[in-house]
GUROTOR-274146 format. One record per residue (C-alpha): x, y, z. Coordinates in nm, 2 decimals. Example, Ala and Ser with C-alpha at 12.3 -4.5 7.8 and 13.67 -1.06 7.14 Angstrom:
2
{X 1.23 | Y -0.45 | Z 0.78}
{X 1.37 | Y -0.11 | Z 0.71}
This chain:
495
{X 0.00 | Y 0.00 | Z 0.00}
{X 0.16 | Y 0.33 | Z -0.12}
{X 0.48 | Y 0.14 | Z -0.15}
{X 0.49 | Y 0.04 | Z 0.22}
{X 0.51 | Y -0.29 | Z 0.40}
{X 0.22 | Y -0.31 | Z 0.64}
{X 0.16 | Y -0.60 | Z 0.88}
{X -0.19 | Y -0.76 | Z 0.92}
{X -0.37 | Y -0.83 | Z 1.24}
{X -0.27 | Y -1.15 | Z 1.43}
{X -0.48 | Y -1.47 | Z 1.40}
{X -0.65 | Y -1.63 | Z 1.69}
{X -0.43 | Y -1.85 | Z 1.91}
{X -0.39 | Y -2.23 | Z 1.86}
{X -0.30 | Y -2.44 | Z 2.16}
{X -0.05 | Y -2.72 | Z 2.10}
{X -0.02 | Y -2.98 | Z 2.38}
{X 0.28 | Y -3.18 | Z 2.39}
{X 0.24 | Y -3.50 | Z 2.59}
{X 0.54 | Y -3.67 | Z 2.73}
{X 0.35 | Y -3.99 | Z 2.84}
{X 0.02 | Y -4.17 | Z 2.75}
{X -0.30 | Y -4.06 | Z 2.91}
{X -0.50 | Y -4.27 | Z 3.15}
{X -0.64 | Y -4.56 | Z 2.94}
{X -1.01 | Y -4.67 | Z 2.94}
{X -1.12 | Y -5.02 | Z 3.05}
{X -1.44 | Y -5.20 | Z 2.96}
{X -1.61 | Y -5.53 | Z 2.93}
{X -1.67 | Y -5.67 | Z 2.59}
{X -1.98 | Y -5.86 | Z 2.72}
{X -2.29 | Y -5.68 | Z 2.80}
{X -2.32 | Y -5.82 | Z 3.15}
{X -2.10 | Y -5.79 | Z 3.45}
{X -2.18 | Y -6.12 | Z 3.63}
{X -1.99 | Y -6.43 | Z 3.53}
{X -2.00 | Y -6.79 | Z 3.62}
{X -1.68 | Y -6.93 | Z 3.77}
{X -1.47 | Y -7.07 | Z 3.49}
{X -1.62 | Y -6.85 | Z 3.22}
{X -1.40 | Y -6.63 | Z 3.00}
{X -1.41 | Y -6.26 | Z 3.06}
{X -1.31 | Y -6.03 | Z 2.78}
{X -1.16 | Y -5.70 | Z 2.91}
{X -1.07 | Y -5.43 | Z 2.66}
{X -0.81 | Y -5.16 | Z 2.73}
{X -0.75 | Y -4.86 | Z 2.50}
{X -0.54 | Y -4.55 | Z 2.51}
{X -0.54 | Y -4.22 | Z 2.33}
{X -0.18 | Y -4.18 | Z 2.24}
{X 0.01 | Y -4.20 | Z 1.91}
{X 0.29 | Y -4.44 | Z 1.91}
{X 0.43 | Y -4.71 | Z 1.69}
{X 0.41 | Y -4.98 | Z 1.97}
{X 0.22 | Y -5.01 | Z 2.29}
{X 0.27 | Y -5.22 | Z 2.60}
{X -0.05 | Y -5.30 | Z 2.80}
{X -0.07 | Y -5.42 | Z 3.15}
{X -0.37 | Y -5.57 | Z 3.33}
{X -0.38 | Y -5.56 | Z 3.71}
{X -0.62 | Y -5.69 | Z 3.96}
{X -0.72 | Y -5.56 | Z 4.31}
{X -0.57 | Y -5.27 | Z 4.50}
{X -0.23 | Y -5.43 | Z 4.51}
{X -0.18 | Y -5.38 | Z 4.14}
{X -0.11 | Y -5.75 | Z 4.09}
{X -0.01 | Y -5.79 | Z 3.73}
{X -0.19 | Y -6.08 | Z 3.56}
{X -0.14 | Y -6.00 | Z 3.19}
{X 0.12 | Y -5.82 | Z 2.98}
{X 0.10 | Y -5.78 | Z 2.60}
{X 0.27 | Y -5.57 | Z 2.34}
{X 0.06 | Y -5.45 | Z 2.05}
{X 0.08 | Y -5.21 | Z 1.75}
{X -0.27 | Y -5.09 | Z 1.80}
{X -0.38 | Y -4.85 | Z 2.07}
{X -0.62 | Y -5.10 | Z 2.22}
{X -0.62 | Y -5.47 | Z 2.33}
{X -0.86 | Y -5.73 | Z 2.46}
{X -0.76 | Y -5.95 | Z 2.75}
{X -0.92 | Y -6.29 | Z 2.80}
{X -0.94 | Y -6.37 | Z 3.17}
{X -1.10 | Y -6.68 | Z 3.32}
{X -1.33 | Y -6.58 | Z 3.59}
{X -1.22 | Y -6.73 | Z 3.92}
{X -1.37 | Y -6.49 | Z 4.18}
{X -1.52 | Y -6.15 | Z 4.20}
{X -1.25 | Y -5.88 | Z 4.17}
{X -1.16 | Y -5.53 | Z 4.03}
{X -0.95 | Y -5.50 | Z 3.72}
{X -0.73 | Y -5.20 | Z 3.60}
{X -0.51 | Y -5.16 | Z 3.30}
{X -0.20 | Y -4.95 | Z 3.22}
{X -0.02 | Y -4.85 | Z 2.90}
{X 0.35 | Y -4.80 | Z 2.83}
{X 0.51 | Y -4.64 | Z 2.53}
{X 0.86 | Y -4.51 | Z 2.42}
{X 0.88 | Y -4.13 | Z 2.40}
{X 1.20 | Y -3.98 | Z 2.28}
{X 1.39 | Y -4.29 | Z 2.37}
{X 1.24 | Y -4.30 | Z 2.72}
{X 0.98 | Y -4.55 | Z 2.86}
{X 0.67 | Y -4.36 | Z 2.96}
{X 0.37 | Y -4.52 | Z 3.15}
{X 0.02 | Y -4.40 | Z 3.17}
{X -0.18 | Y -4.38 | Z 3.49}
{X -0.39 | Y -4.68 | Z 3.60}
{X -0.73 | Y -4.69 | Z 3.44}
{X -1.05 | Y -4.67 | Z 3.64}
{X -1.15 | Y -4.99 | Z 3.83}
{X -1.37 | Y -5.24 | Z 3.65}
{X -1.56 | Y -5.48 | Z 3.87}
{X -1.63 | Y -5.83 | Z 3.76}
{X -1.87 | Y -6.04 | Z 3.97}
{X -1.82 | Y -6.42 | Z 3.97}
{X -2.09 | Y -6.66 | Z 4.09}
{X -2.10 | Y -7.04 | Z 4.11}
{X -2.26 | Y -7.24 | Z 3.83}
{X -2.60 | Y -7.39 | Z 3.92}
{X -2.57 | Y -7.74 | Z 4.06}
{X -2.59 | Y -8.04 | Z 3.83}
{X -2.93 | Y -8.21 | Z 3.79}
{X -3.01 | Y -8.58 | Z 3.84}
{X -3.06 | Y -8.80 | Z 3.54}
{X -3.22 | Y -9.15 | Z 3.51}
{X -3.38 | Y -9.38 | Z 3.27}
{X -3.76 | Y -9.39 | Z 3.28}
{X -3.75 | Y -9.76 | Z 3.19}
{X -3.70 | Y -10.08 | Z 3.39}
{X -3.52 | Y -10.24 | Z 3.10}
{X -3.14 | Y -10.25 | Z 3.09}
{X -3.12 | Y -10.31 | Z 2.72}
{X -3.31 | Y -10.18 | Z 2.42}
{X -3.37 | Y -10.26 | Z 2.06}
{X -3.26 | Y -10.05 | Z 1.76}
{X -3.54 | Y -9.80 | Z 1.69}
{X -3.70 | Y -9.82 | Z 2.03}
{X -3.80 | Y -9.51 | Z 2.22}
{X -3.63 | Y -9.46 | Z 2.56}
{X -3.75 | Y -9.21 | Z 2.83}
{X -3.47 | Y -9.02 | Z 3.00}
{X -3.57 | Y -8.81 | Z 3.31}
{X -3.38 | Y -8.50 | Z 3.41}
{X -3.46 | Y -8.36 | Z 3.76}
{X -3.36 | Y -8.05 | Z 3.96}
{X -3.41 | Y -7.94 | Z 4.32}
{X -3.52 | Y -7.58 | Z 4.27}
{X -3.78 | Y -7.57 | Z 3.99}
{X -3.89 | Y -7.21 | Z 4.04}
{X -3.59 | Y -7.06 | Z 3.86}
{X -3.55 | Y -7.32 | Z 3.59}
{X -3.63 | Y -7.20 | Z 3.24}
{X -3.54 | Y -7.50 | Z 3.03}
{X -3.36 | Y -7.83 | Z 3.00}
{X -3.10 | Y -7.97 | Z 2.76}
{X -3.02 | Y -8.33 | Z 2.67}
{X -2.67 | Y -8.41 | Z 2.54}
{X -2.52 | Y -8.73 | Z 2.39}
{X -2.17 | Y -8.83 | Z 2.46}
{X -1.91 | Y -8.55 | Z 2.48}
{X -2.09 | Y -8.32 | Z 2.24}
{X -2.16 | Y -7.97 | Z 2.35}
{X -2.45 | Y -7.95 | Z 2.11}
{X -2.77 | Y -8.04 | Z 2.27}
{X -2.97 | Y -8.33 | Z 2.13}
{X -3.30 | Y -8.20 | Z 2.26}
{X -3.44 | Y -7.90 | Z 2.44}
{X -3.75 | Y -7.85 | Z 2.65}
{X -3.83 | Y -7.48 | Z 2.72}
{X -4.05 | Y -7.34 | Z 3.00}
{X -4.13 | Y -7.66 | Z 3.19}
{X -4.41 | Y -7.47 | Z 3.38}
{X -4.24 | Y -7.49 | Z 3.72}
{X -4.19 | Y -7.86 | Z 3.71}
{X -3.88 | Y -8.00 | Z 3.88}
{X -3.83 | Y -8.27 | Z 3.61}
{X -3.89 | Y -8.34 | Z 3.25}
{X -3.88 | Y -8.66 | Z 3.04}
{X -3.70 | Y -8.67 | Z 2.71}
{X -3.81 | Y -8.94 | Z 2.45}
{X -3.51 | Y -9.06 | Z 2.25}
{X -3.52 | Y -9.31 | Z 1.96}
{X -3.20 | Y -9.51 | Z 2.01}
{X -3.01 | Y -9.67 | Z 1.73}
{X -2.68 | Y -9.74 | Z 1.90}
{X -2.53 | Y -9.77 | Z 2.25}
{X -2.45 | Y -9.43 | Z 2.40}
{X -2.40 | Y -9.21 | Z 2.70}
{X -2.65 | Y -8.94 | Z 2.78}
{X -2.64 | Y -8.64 | Z 3.02}
{X -2.86 | Y -8.34 | Z 3.08}
{X -2.84 | Y -7.98 | Z 3.21}
{X -3.08 | Y -7.69 | Z 3.27}
{X -3.06 | Y -7.32 | Z 3.24}
{X -3.19 | Y -7.06 | Z 3.49}
{X -3.20 | Y -6.69 | Z 3.55}
{X -2.92 | Y -6.55 | Z 3.78}
{X -2.82 | Y -6.18 | Z 3.80}
{X -3.06 | Y -6.11 | Z 3.52}
{X -2.89 | Y -6.35 | Z 3.28}
{X -2.96 | Y -6.70 | Z 3.17}
{X -2.69 | Y -6.94 | Z 3.30}
{X -2.65 | Y -7.31 | Z 3.22}
{X -2.61 | Y -7.55 | Z 3.50}
{X -2.34 | Y -7.81 | Z 3.53}
{X -2.40 | Y -8.12 | Z 3.33}
{X -2.54 | Y -8.43 | Z 3.51}
{X -2.35 | Y -8.75 | Z 3.53}
{X -2.39 | Y -8.97 | Z 3.23}
{X -2.64 | Y -9.25 | Z 3.20}
{X -2.57 | Y -9.55 | Z 2.97}
{X -2.83 | Y -9.67 | Z 2.72}
{X -2.73 | Y -10.02 | Z 2.60}
{X -2.87 | Y -10.09 | Z 2.25}
{X -2.88 | Y -10.44 | Z 2.10}
{X -2.70 | Y -10.36 | Z 1.77}
{X -2.79 | Y -10.68 | Z 1.59}
{X -3.12 | Y -10.80 | Z 1.43}
{X -3.32 | Y -11.06 | Z 1.61}
{X -3.46 | Y -11.24 | Z 1.31}
{X -3.52 | Y -11.61 | Z 1.27}
{X -3.52 | Y -11.81 | Z 0.95}
{X -3.81 | Y -12.04 | Z 0.84}
{X -3.78 | Y -12.33 | Z 0.60}
{X -4.00 | Y -12.60 | Z 0.45}
{X -3.92 | Y -12.97 | Z 0.48}
{X -3.99 | Y -13.00 | Z 0.10}
{X -3.80 | Y -12.87 | Z -0.19}
{X -4.10 | Y -12.72 | Z -0.36}
{X -4.37 | Y -12.48 | Z -0.25}
{X -4.67 | Y -12.62 | Z -0.44}
{X -4.81 | Y -12.90 | Z -0.23}
{X -5.12 | Y -13.12 | Z -0.21}
{X -5.34 | Y -13.12 | Z 0.09}
{X -5.26 | Y -13.41 | Z 0.31}
{X -4.89 | Y -13.41 | Z 0.23}
{X -4.66 | Y -13.40 | Z 0.53}
{X -4.57 | Y -13.03 | Z 0.58}
{X -4.30 | Y -12.94 | Z 0.84}
{X -4.19 | Y -12.58 | Z 0.90}
{X -3.85 | Y -12.53 | Z 1.07}
{X -3.79 | Y -12.21 | Z 1.26}
{X -3.43 | Y -12.14 | Z 1.35}
{X -3.30 | Y -11.86 | Z 1.57}
{X -2.94 | Y -11.71 | Z 1.57}
{X -2.70 | Y -11.93 | Z 1.76}
{X -2.62 | Y -11.66 | Z 2.02}
{X -2.98 | Y -11.64 | Z 2.14}
{X -3.13 | Y -11.85 | Z 2.41}
{X -3.48 | Y -11.90 | Z 2.29}
{X -3.77 | Y -11.90 | Z 2.54}
{X -4.06 | Y -11.97 | Z 2.30}
{X -4.13 | Y -11.99 | Z 1.92}
{X -4.44 | Y -11.87 | Z 1.75}
{X -4.59 | Y -11.95 | Z 1.41}
{X -4.80 | Y -11.70 | Z 1.21}
{X -5.03 | Y -11.74 | Z 0.91}
{X -5.02 | Y -11.39 | Z 0.77}
{X -5.12 | Y -11.18 | Z 1.07}
{X -5.29 | Y -11.46 | Z 1.26}
{X -5.10 | Y -11.65 | Z 1.53}
{X -5.16 | Y -12.02 | Z 1.46}
{X -5.31 | Y -12.23 | Z 1.73}
{X -5.04 | Y -12.49 | Z 1.69}
{X -4.93 | Y -12.68 | Z 2.00}
{X -4.62 | Y -12.49 | Z 2.11}
{X -4.32 | Y -12.72 | Z 2.10}
{X -4.11 | Y -12.79 | Z 2.40}
{X -3.79 | Y -12.59 | Z 2.37}
{X -3.48 | Y -12.76 | Z 2.50}
{X -3.24 | Y -12.54 | Z 2.69}
{X -2.98 | Y -12.41 | Z 2.45}
{X -3.18 | Y -12.50 | Z 2.14}
{X -3.23 | Y -12.26 | Z 1.86}
{X -3.45 | Y -12.47 | Z 1.63}
{X -3.81 | Y -12.60 | Z 1.64}
{X -4.03 | Y -12.79 | Z 1.39}
{X -4.40 | Y -12.71 | Z 1.34}
{X -4.63 | Y -12.97 | Z 1.18}
{X -4.89 | Y -12.79 | Z 0.98}
{X -5.02 | Y -13.09 | Z 0.78}
{X -5.37 | Y -13.08 | Z 0.93}
{X -5.40 | Y -12.70 | Z 0.93}
{X -5.37 | Y -12.61 | Z 0.57}
{X -5.65 | Y -12.55 | Z 0.33}
{X -5.65 | Y -12.52 | Z -0.05}
{X -5.53 | Y -12.18 | Z -0.17}
{X -5.22 | Y -11.96 | Z -0.13}
{X -5.10 | Y -11.95 | Z 0.23}
{X -4.82 | Y -11.75 | Z 0.39}
{X -4.63 | Y -11.85 | Z 0.70}
{X -4.36 | Y -11.69 | Z 0.91}
{X -4.22 | Y -11.73 | Z 1.27}
{X -4.07 | Y -11.54 | Z 1.56}
{X -3.93 | Y -11.61 | Z 1.90}
{X -3.86 | Y -11.46 | Z 2.24}
{X -3.53 | Y -11.45 | Z 2.41}
{X -3.40 | Y -11.33 | Z 2.75}
{X -3.12 | Y -11.07 | Z 2.72}
{X -3.00 | Y -10.87 | Z 3.03}
{X -3.31 | Y -10.99 | Z 3.22}
{X -3.54 | Y -10.86 | Z 2.96}
{X -3.77 | Y -11.08 | Z 2.75}
{X -3.73 | Y -10.95 | Z 2.39}
{X -3.94 | Y -11.05 | Z 2.09}
{X -3.76 | Y -11.10 | Z 1.77}
{X -3.85 | Y -10.97 | Z 1.43}
{X -4.07 | Y -11.20 | Z 1.22}
{X -3.89 | Y -11.41 | Z 0.97}
{X -3.92 | Y -11.37 | Z 0.59}
{X -4.24 | Y -11.56 | Z 0.49}
{X -4.27 | Y -11.90 | Z 0.33}
{X -4.55 | Y -11.89 | Z 0.06}
{X -4.72 | Y -12.22 | Z -0.01}
{X -4.97 | Y -12.30 | Z -0.28}
{X -5.20 | Y -12.57 | Z -0.15}
{X -5.38 | Y -12.79 | Z -0.40}
{X -5.68 | Y -13.00 | Z -0.32}
{X -5.62 | Y -13.38 | Z -0.28}
{X -5.63 | Y -13.57 | Z -0.61}
{X -5.95 | Y -13.77 | Z -0.59}
{X -5.98 | Y -14.14 | Z -0.67}
{X -6.10 | Y -14.23 | Z -1.02}
{X -6.39 | Y -14.45 | Z -1.10}
{X -6.31 | Y -14.76 | Z -1.31}
{X -6.51 | Y -15.03 | Z -1.49}
{X -6.37 | Y -15.37 | Z -1.59}
{X -6.56 | Y -15.52 | Z -1.88}
{X -6.52 | Y -15.89 | Z -2.01}
{X -6.61 | Y -15.96 | Z -2.36}
{X -6.59 | Y -16.35 | Z -2.39}
{X -6.75 | Y -16.65 | Z -2.23}
{X -6.64 | Y -16.72 | Z -1.87}
{X -6.50 | Y -17.06 | Z -1.94}
{X -6.28 | Y -16.96 | Z -2.23}
{X -5.91 | Y -17.00 | Z -2.21}
{X -5.86 | Y -16.62 | Z -2.22}
{X -6.10 | Y -16.33 | Z -2.21}
{X -6.08 | Y -16.00 | Z -2.38}
{X -6.12 | Y -15.73 | Z -2.12}
{X -6.14 | Y -15.35 | Z -2.12}
{X -6.05 | Y -15.13 | Z -1.82}
{X -6.22 | Y -14.78 | Z -1.84}
{X -6.07 | Y -14.53 | Z -1.60}
{X -6.24 | Y -14.19 | Z -1.54}
{X -6.11 | Y -13.90 | Z -1.33}
{X -6.37 | Y -13.69 | Z -1.14}
{X -6.25 | Y -13.37 | Z -1.30}
{X -6.02 | Y -13.30 | Z -1.60}
{X -5.67 | Y -13.16 | Z -1.55}
{X -5.44 | Y -12.98 | Z -1.81}
{X -5.20 | Y -13.27 | Z -1.81}
{X -5.30 | Y -13.63 | Z -1.71}
{X -5.15 | Y -13.97 | Z -1.74}
{X -5.36 | Y -14.28 | Z -1.66}
{X -5.18 | Y -14.59 | Z -1.51}
{X -5.33 | Y -14.94 | Z -1.53}
{X -5.23 | Y -15.21 | Z -1.29}
{X -5.25 | Y -15.59 | Z -1.34}
{X -5.21 | Y -15.89 | Z -1.11}
{X -5.01 | Y -15.81 | Z -0.79}
{X -5.07 | Y -15.44 | Z -0.88}
{X -4.80 | Y -15.44 | Z -1.13}
{X -4.81 | Y -15.15 | Z -1.38}
{X -4.91 | Y -15.29 | Z -1.72}
{X -4.99 | Y -14.98 | Z -1.92}
{X -5.00 | Y -14.60 | Z -1.91}
{X -5.18 | Y -14.35 | Z -2.13}
{X -5.13 | Y -13.97 | Z -2.15}
{X -5.44 | Y -13.78 | Z -2.25}
{X -5.47 | Y -13.44 | Z -2.40}
{X -5.61 | Y -13.13 | Z -2.24}
{X -5.98 | Y -13.15 | Z -2.17}
{X -6.00 | Y -13.53 | Z -2.15}
{X -6.07 | Y -13.70 | Z -1.82}
{X -6.08 | Y -14.07 | Z -1.91}
{X -5.89 | Y -14.35 | Z -2.08}
{X -5.94 | Y -14.71 | Z -2.17}
{X -5.71 | Y -15.01 | Z -2.20}
{X -5.78 | Y -15.35 | Z -2.37}
{X -5.60 | Y -15.66 | Z -2.26}
{X -5.63 | Y -16.04 | Z -2.23}
{X -5.72 | Y -16.20 | Z -1.91}
{X -5.61 | Y -16.57 | Z -1.85}
{X -5.86 | Y -16.82 | Z -1.70}
{X -5.93 | Y -16.79 | Z -1.33}
{X -5.76 | Y -16.45 | Z -1.33}
{X -6.07 | Y -16.25 | Z -1.40}
{X -6.14 | Y -16.13 | Z -1.05}
{X -6.18 | Y -15.75 | Z -1.04}
{X -5.95 | Y -15.73 | Z -0.73}
{X -5.66 | Y -15.83 | Z -0.96}
{X -5.69 | Y -15.51 | Z -1.16}
{X -5.70 | Y -15.13 | Z -1.09}
{X -5.61 | Y -14.79 | Z -1.23}
{X -5.50 | Y -14.45 | Z -1.11}
{X -5.40 | Y -14.13 | Z -1.28}
{X -5.12 | Y -13.87 | Z -1.24}
{X -5.15 | Y -13.49 | Z -1.27}
{X -4.89 | Y -13.22 | Z -1.30}
{X -4.90 | Y -13.00 | Z -0.99}
{X -4.62 | Y -12.75 | Z -0.94}
{X -4.39 | Y -12.94 | Z -1.18}
{X -4.45 | Y -13.26 | Z -0.99}
{X -4.65 | Y -13.57 | Z -1.09}
{X -4.90 | Y -13.64 | Z -0.82}
{X -5.07 | Y -13.98 | Z -0.84}
{X -5.43 | Y -14.05 | Z -0.71}
{X -5.54 | Y -14.35 | Z -0.51}
{X -5.61 | Y -14.66 | Z -0.70}
{X -5.97 | Y -14.74 | Z -0.78}
{X -6.16 | Y -15.07 | Z -0.71}
{X -6.32 | Y -15.16 | Z -1.05}
{X -6.68 | Y -15.24 | Z -1.11}
{X -6.72 | Y -15.56 | Z -1.31}
{X -6.92 | Y -15.62 | Z -1.63}
{X -6.90 | Y -15.98 | Z -1.78}
{X -7.01 | Y -15.90 | Z -2.14}
{X -7.16 | Y -16.21 | Z -2.33}
{X -7.18 | Y -16.41 | Z -2.01}
{X -7.39 | Y -16.14 | Z -1.86}
{X -7.62 | Y -16.16 | Z -2.17}
{X -7.66 | Y -16.54 | Z -2.12}
{X -7.75 | Y -16.48 | Z -1.76}
{X -8.02 | Y -16.23 | Z -1.87}
{X -8.17 | Y -16.49 | Z -2.12}
{X -8.17 | Y -16.76 | Z -1.86}
{X -8.33 | Y -16.54 | Z -1.61}
{X -8.60 | Y -16.44 | Z -1.86}
{X -8.68 | Y -16.81 | Z -1.92}
{X -8.70 | Y -16.88 | Z -1.55}
{X -8.94 | Y -16.59 | Z -1.51}
{X -9.16 | Y -16.72 | Z -1.80}
{X -9.17 | Y -17.06 | Z -1.63}
{X -9.27 | Y -16.90 | Z -1.30}
{X -9.55 | Y -16.72 | Z -1.48}
{X -9.69 | Y -17.04 | Z -1.63}
{X -9.69 | Y -17.21 | Z -1.28}
{X -9.87 | Y -16.92 | Z -1.14}
{X -10.14 | Y -16.95 | Z -1.42}
{X -10.19 | Y -17.32 | Z -1.35}
{X -10.23 | Y -17.26 | Z -0.98}
{X -10.48 | Y -16.99 | Z -1.05}
{X -10.70 | Y -17.23 | Z -1.26}
{X -10.69 | Y -17.49 | Z -0.99}
{X -10.79 | Y -17.24 | Z -0.73}
{X -11.09 | Y -17.13 | Z -0.94}
{X -11.21 | Y -17.49 | Z -0.99}
{X -11.18 | Y -17.57 | Z -0.63}
{X -11.41 | Y -17.28 | Z -0.56}
{X -11.70 | Y -17.44 | Z -0.78}
{X -11.69 | Y -17.77 | Z -0.58}
{X -11.73 | Y -17.58 | Z -0.27}
{X -12.04 | Y -17.42 | Z -0.41}
{X -12.20 | Y -17.76 | Z -0.49}
{X -12.14 | Y -17.89 | Z -0.14}
{X -12.32 | Y -17.59 | Z 0.00}
{X -12.63 | Y -17.68 | Z -0.21}
{X -12.62 | Y -18.04 | Z -0.08}
{X -12.62 | Y -17.92 | Z 0.27}
{X -12.94 | Y -17.72 | Z 0.20}
{X -13.11 | Y -18.02 | Z 0.05}
{X -13.03 | Y -18.23 | Z 0.36}
{X -13.19 | Y -17.97 | Z 0.58}
{X -13.51 | Y -17.99 | Z 0.37}
{X -13.51 | Y -18.37 | Z 0.39}
{X -13.49 | Y -18.36 | Z 0.77}
{X -13.79 | Y -18.13 | Z 0.78}
{X -14.00 | Y -18.37 | Z 0.57}
{X -13.89 | Y -18.66 | Z 0.79}
{X -14.02 | Y -18.48 | Z 1.09}
{X -14.36 | Y -18.49 | Z 0.92}
{X -14.35 | Y -18.88 | Z 0.88}
{X -14.23 | Y -18.89 | Z 0.52}
{X -13.92 | Y -19.08 | Z 0.41}
{X -13.84 | Y -18.99 | Z 0.05}
{X -13.52 | Y -19.09 | Z -0.13}
{X -13.34 | Y -18.78 | Z -0.26}
{X -13.10 | Y -18.79 | Z -0.55}
{X -12.80 | Y -18.56 | Z -0.53}
{X -12.75 | Y -18.28 | Z -0.78}
{X -12.57 | Y -18.34 | Z -1.10}
{X -12.19 | Y -18.37 | Z -1.03}
{X -11.94 | Y -18.15 | Z -1.21}
{X -11.68 | Y -18.34 | Z -1.40}
{X -11.40 | Y -18.23 | Z -1.17}
{X -11.59 | Y -18.31 | Z -0.85}
{X -11.60 | Y -18.64 | Z -0.67}
{X -11.94 | Y -18.83 | Z -0.70}
{X -12.15 | Y -18.78 | Z -0.39}
{X -12.48 | Y -18.94 | Z -0.28}
{X -12.70 | Y -18.81 | Z 0.00}
{X -12.92 | Y -19.05 | Z 0.19}
{X -13.17 | Y -18.93 | Z 0.44}
{X -13.20 | Y -19.17 | Z 0.73}
C-alpha cells in the first residue's frame, strides 16, 4: 500500500499440547453383562489415546496392582481374556517409548467383575425298567432338579458333544422333564438346565452320564419248509422249521399265518436249542398260504421279541381224488382167455394227465397220457382163465402239480362180464316165464276148487229140507244134484 510494507492483524491463538506420556487408558467389558460364572472367560478391553508405533499393555487386579497379563501391540487397544475365578476389580496401564524413554500411563478406572457359582448339576435316570433296548425303540430319560422355580429349560446331550440333542423350554415350574429318544446305538446321555441368575440365563453343570445299551444286531429267525417245492397237495406232510441265531437262548417260538397266530401246540424248547419244527399238515386248506415265525429270548433280564422271519409262501392244491373204473369182459367165462377193457375216469379234467393201469399183484401194465380236456382213458388186454377177478386189476392217474407228478389213489373196479352177462339175462328171462306159467296153472286150480265148494253148499241145504220132511213122517229118497266133471261123486241119503 503506497509502496509500504504493512503487517496484518494477528490470527486467533492455537494451543499445541505436547504429551510426554500416555493418558489414562479406558477399560471396559466386551460382554454386555458384569456377572460371570466361575470358569467362564471374561473379555476386558483396554484402550489409550496416544500416538505411538508400539504399545505395552498391563492388566492388574485388586488394589495391590497384581499384574496378571502383559502384552505388546501395535494398536492403541487390546482385549484380554481372563478366566473368571472370583469377584474382583481390574485395571489396565499403558506404556510407550517417548524420545527414547519409557513412559507409562496412569492406571485406568477400576472395572468390577462379579463371579458366581454355576448352578448345581441335575439328576438323570432312565424312565425304563429295562437294561437293554432294541434298535429303533423309544427310551425315556428323566432330568430332575431341586429348585424348579428358577428353571427356564432343559438340555439333553449325547456323549461329549456340547451341542444339545433335545431342548425343553419353559417346563411350567416342574422339577423334572422326560426326554423321549429313539435309540439306534449304544451311547451315554447327560442333561443340564438353564436358569436366571443376576438377570442372565446361566447353564447348570451337566449331570453324570447314564448309559443306554442298545442291541445292535437284528433278532430275526429263519423259516424253511421240509420239502424242496412250495406247491403241495393237501394231506402231504408239511413241516416248517424255525431257526434262531446261535447266540440267542430261545424261550418260545411262535408261528403265524399272515397276521394270525396259529393255534399250533407250542413245541417244547430244550435249553440251548435254537431250532423248532412245526407240523402244519392238518391246518392247511386249498389256496395260497403265507407262514412266518418269531421267537422270544431273554437278554439282560429282559424278554425280547424278535423280528418276524421272511415268509414262506405255499400253494395248497386239493387232494387228487380217486378215479372210477369199470372192468368189462367180452368172452365166455369158461374160455381159455378173455378180452377185457378197463375204463378209468377222473372226477375232473386236468391240463395234463397220465392214466396208469395195474394188473395182477398191482404191477403196472400200461400208461396213457391224454390231451387237455379229457378226463378218461381205456385199455384193452387179455385175461387168463381164473384170473378174472376184479380185485386183480385197478387204475389211477397222475396230474402235473407244481412241476411234480401227483398220483391219485387206485380205484376198485366195477365188473361187467359182457356175453356171459347176456346169457344170464336170457336164462333169467326163461325162469321168469316158467314161473308165470306155474302161477297161471295154480290160478286155474284155485278157481275150480271154488266151484266144488259151491256144490257142497247146495247139498247141505237139501239135507236140511229132507230132515224137515222126515219130521212130518215122510221118508223120500233124494238124488244128489248133478256132479261136475272135476268133483268127486256124492250121494246123500236121508235116514
